[in-house]
C-alpha positions as a printed Julia matrix, in Angstrom:
156×3 Matrix{Float64}:
 -51.09  28.01   4.67
 -52.02  27.78   0.97
 -52.41  25.02  -1.5
 -48.76  25.81  -2.78
 -47.91  25.04   0.86
 -49.67  21.53   0.79
 -46.65  19.3   -0.51
 -43.84  20.55   2.04
 -46.8   20.33   4.85
 -47.59  16.84   3.87
 -43.6   15.93   4.12
 -43.63  17.41   7.49
 -46.59  15.34   8.12
 -45.14  12.15   7.07
 -41.86  12.42   9.01
 -43.55  13.19  12.18
 -46.78  11.27  12.61
 -46.88   7.35  12.7
 -50.43   7.55  10.97
 -49.76  10.57   8.86
 -52.52  12.38   6.92
 -52.71  12.11   3.4
 -51.63  14.49   0.7
 -55.35  14.46  -0.6
 -56.44  15.3    3.17
 -54.5   18.63   3.13
 -55.59  19.35  -0.2
 -59.08  19.18   0.89
 -58.64  21.26   3.85
 -57.29  24.01   1.88
 -59.93  23.54  -0.99
 -63.15  22.32   0.33
 -63.34  22.07   4.13
 -65.08  25.45   5.05
 -64.22  24.96   8.91
 -60.57  24.58   8.39
 -57.67  27.05   9.05
 -54.26  26.21   8.88
 -51.14  28.49   9.45
 -47.4   27.59   8.63
 -44.4   29.12  10.17
 -41.48  29.74   7.37
 -37.67  29.85   8.15
 -35.54  31.68   5.0
 -38.66  30.63   2.72
 -39.03  26.89   3.88
 -41.78  26.01   5.71
 -40.55  24.83   9.5
 -43.89  23.87  10.57
 -47.72  24.05  10.57
 -50.9   24.25  12.86
 -54.49  23.74  11.85
 -57.78  23.71  13.47
 -61.4   23.03  12.76
 -63.46  26.03  13.75
 -66.82  25.33  14.43
 -69.09  28.25  16.35
 -66.83  29.07  19.5
 -65.07  25.92  19.36
 -61.54  25.66  17.8
 -60.31  21.77  17.59
 -56.77  21.56  16.99
 -56.31  18.99  14.23
 -52.69  18.95  13.91
 -49.23  20.78  14.53
 -45.87  19.6   13.67
 -42.4   21.07  13.3
 -39.96  19.8   11.01
 -36.96  18.07  12.67
 -34.3   20.32  11.75
 -36.23  23.24  13.26
 -37.34  21.94  16.61
 -36.2   23.24  19.83
 -36.38  27.16  18.42
 -39.67  27.99  19.72
 -41.65  27.36  16.66
 -44.16  25.08  17.95
 -44.96  27.44  20.73
 -45.21  30.33  18.3
 -47.38  28.5   16.08
 -49.8   27.76  18.96
 -49.78  31.51  20.06
 -50.79  32.37  16.27
 -53.44  29.48  16.2
 -55.0   30.74  19.5
 -54.9   34.41  18.08
 -56.49  33.57  14.76
 -58.94  31.41  16.46
 -60.15  34.27  19.05
 -60.25  36.51  15.97
 -62.96  34.14  14.36
 -65.02  33.98  17.85
 -63.35  31.1   19.34
 -63.97  30.77  23.05
 -62.22  27.44  23.76
 -59.97  25.35  22.11
 -59.78  21.46  22.14
 -57.15  18.85  21.28
 -56.16  15.16  21.65
 -52.42  14.05  22.39
 -51.07  10.58  22.85
 -50.49  10.06  26.42
 -47.02   9.15  25.65
 -46.17  12.41  23.85
 -44.67  14.21  27.12
 -42.87  16.98  24.98
 -46.03  17.98  23.26
 -48.19  17.59  26.58
 -45.68  19.88  28.35
 -46.0   22.45  25.31
 -49.6   22.29  25.53
 -49.5   23.04  29.11
 -47.22  25.94  29.15
 -49.88  27.38  26.21
 -52.96  27.27  28.82
 -54.22  23.63  27.9
 -55.27  21.25  30.66
 -55.89  17.82  30.48
 -59.67  16.97  31.23
 -60.22  13.37  30.19
 -58.45  10.35  28.62
 -60.02   9.02  25.38
 -59.36   5.09  25.78
 -57.7    3.48  22.55
 -58.09   6.67  20.69
 -55.0    5.97  18.09
 -55.78   3.15  15.85
 -52.51   2.61  14.69
 -51.33   1.36  18.14
 -54.48   1.5   20.64
 -52.71   4.21  22.66
 -55.03   6.37  24.74
 -55.27  10.27  24.18
 -55.51  13.13  26.39
 -58.35  15.3   25.74
 -56.86  18.68  26.47
 -58.91  22.08  26.39
 -57.68  25.88  26.62
 -60.29  28.72  27.49
 -57.6   31.1   27.92
 -57.42  32.76  24.37
 -56.25  36.28  23.48
 -58.53  39.11  23.09
 -60.0   39.34  19.37
 -58.39  41.51  17.22
 -61.1   44.04  15.96
 -59.2   44.72  12.85
 -58.96  41.09  11.59
 -60.71  40.11   8.42
 -60.12  37.48   5.99
 -61.77  36.87   2.52
 -64.83  35.09   3.94
 -65.59  37.95   6.44
 -68.99  39.4    6.2
 -69.79  43.26   6.88
 -73.23  44.37   7.22
């Protein structure tokens, strides 16, 4: 994901979530947050979905993942998860966490197929409705790609 993608990503975010992140929040993730890593999925040049995480030491915390409604049901969400887990592994992450609304059965099932397990209920986690969230964790990440580099990679 780049700064140029922020507008489309924000449109998907607004259409997907009851309490969406602001445009400025996504812009900051791309320009000022050193722990943020985001991916987009494109179909014929159009952003079909996105996924992001904050990488801190050996933990990756998934911040958000969404697929544009007209592209749902095509496996884009699971593919974004696979790619995000690989990216995180390449950066040295040993496990990933996320929160998901207890009522979001479709997302929970997708996360479970990706190796996430429910470990704890976070009571009244969502401010907009007071709904609880499942804290889910995955420690079955793919092996890191030994040839992976990004601009921030340091070489001794």
